C-alpha positions, 0 to 999 in steps of 0.5 A: 556472482562476480561483483559489477565492474563499475566505477559507481558500483560502490553504493546505491541510494534508496528513498523509502519510508523509515521504521519497519519499512526501511528495516524490511527492505534492508533485510529482505532486498538490500542484503541479497542485492549487496551479496550479489553485487558488492554494492551497499545500499544507503537509505533516504527516509521520510514521509510520502509527500515530504519525499515527493517534494524533495524529489521535485526540488532535486529534479534532474539531479536526484538525491536517490537512485530509486524510490519506494512510494504508493501507487497513486503518489507514484503517479504524481512523480510520473506526471512530473517526469521524475521517473525513468521509463522502465526497460522491462527487458532489464528486469527478468523477474518482471516476467512474472509480475501480476497485471495489477502491479503494472502501474505506469511506465515508470513504477511497478508494484513490489508488494500489495495489501488492502484497506478493509474492515477489521474489528474486535469480535469480543466487543461485537459478539455475533457481528459479521461483516460480509458487505461494506454496507454493514458499516452503515448498520445502526448497531455501529453507531459511534463505533467506527474509526477510519484514517483521517489522511486518506479518505479514498477507501471510503470514497470508492466504497460509497461510490460502489455501493451507490452504483457508481465508481471513483470517477463518478464519486459524487454519486456516493456523497449522500451514502457517505454522509449517512455513515457520519453517525457511526464514526467515533474517531479518525486516526492520524497514523497507524499507531493511533489506529492500533491504540483505538482498536486495542482500547476498544474505543473503536471496535471496528475500523477501516484498517490496513490489512498488514496492521490487523495481522500485526495486531493478531501476532501481538495477541490481540483479538482482531478479525479481518473481513474481506467484504463481498465488494472486495478490500480496497487495494493498495500497492507499494511501488519502486521506480528509478529516479530520472537522472540516476547515474547508477541505472545498472545497479538500479535495475538489478535492485528492482530485479531483486525486489521481484525475486520469488524468494524475496517476495515470499520473505516480504509476504511472510514478514508483512503479511501482504500480497506478493506481486509476482506469480511464482512466489511460494508463501508459507501456507499459513500466510497465504491463507490470511485474509487480504493476501492474494496468491491466485488470479481469482483472488486478485480478480474478486477480492480487490477493489481497485481505484484507478491509480492515476485518478486517485493521484489526481483526486486525493486532495479534492477527496480529502478536502470534501471528507474533512468538510463534510464528514470529519468536521462536527 
């Protein structure tokens, strides 16, 4: 394919988390993008909120051309007018985008996962988790861990079990308080959570599906359950920053993200769900819990918190959870 004749075609800047996420985007997306356009990709890395704050400071003259972030944090960018409105006609591969990945006018999903129940069957013999309600069983006393930075998963679950939803989450507060005796720890990052599971200190966790599959690949005896109510869906997204001067390249980069072969490579690497319907996954990956490849799976196995609501409520939820559940 001929290289783009553009005075600014030499490079494009992408804001993303560091570590394995940057490495995966480099290997699965950026390498193909560079082969097809001749443009190199440079990465600006950092934490989710740190990058949002930097973007606010640079509003109108962004440090990066594109940003990867979570669906709900993306709504904070969107509400602050930091994203370009996407012209979907310039992203041909978006014709195959699943509905659940159409997040806002400015950001769309690139891969998905769930937070669900992961556990050590060797330490919990005979135990099965068919419902989120099973976490409340007396036998789970002081066995459970969950992330301390984002309680939205359990907020949504408790609300659903109480006959409500995330918008009326207060109706699940008593249900959440009843879970308090079953917590042993709250993990501060993915590595900390994996350590707690590996040591057996917390043999059951609210866990990111991708992390559970990683631990299995490392030889750990971990089982992942998708409860009948569904795993709490997470979608990572991409957007073009408002004010980017390399929009032609930015659109080509997003189109590369949604290429079916690229999507399959991401799913095979991270064990997450592709966000296009025409990706063909390794059958062993497609069979994993929390990997959705059919409309039926998306419909029945994903518990979705409205992404904009989640953005608006995250701080309130975190504060309530800290005061009422984490605080001893």
